[in-house]
N, C-alpha and C positions, 0 to 999 in steps of 0.2 A: 649172281647166278640168274639165269633166265628160268622160265617155267619148266621147260623140257629138262634142263639140268637138275633142277630140284626134284622133279618127278623121278628121274633116273636114280638119284641118290636115295630117295625114299624107297624105291623098289630094291635097291642094293641093301639098304639097312634091313628091310623086311626079309629079304632072302637070307642074309647072314643070321638074323635072329632065328629064323625057322630051321636053317640047315647047319648052323655053327660056323661055317666058313664056305668059301668058294673053292672047290676042289680043282677046277679047271677054268681058266679065264675065258675059254670059248663060250661059257654059259652067258657071258655078257652080250653075246650076239644073238641070243635066243630069246624066246618069250619067257618072262614078261618084259624083259628089257627092250627088245626090238619094237614093242608096241609104242614106245616113246620115240624111237628112232635109233639110228646107228650111233654107237659111242663115239665113233670118229667124226660123225657129223654134228653131234651135240657139243662135244668138248674139243678144244684145240689140242695139238699134239702134246704140249707140255702138261696140260691137265690130264690127258689120258695116261701119260707116264706116271704122274703123281698118284692118280687113282689106282692104277694097277699096282703100283708100289705099295700103297697102303693095304690093298687087298692081300698082297703077298706077305706083308708084315703080320697081318691078322692070322693068316694061315700058319705061318711059321711059329707064332706064339702058341697057337692051339696045338700044333703037332709036338711041341716041346713039353707041354703040360701033361 
């Protein structure tokens, strides 16, 4: 991973820790995430799908609990 990708993941982890999960994936295009750059520009298409899939898995597990 490059520096931008690592920073994005760090922001993602911090966001989930603070908020429990990501209610709407649209948040990934807003601050603080866009301060690093667009998720589409930072990651390739496969990585974006994997990342969003993992985010949705976390949300589903929390909603079940």
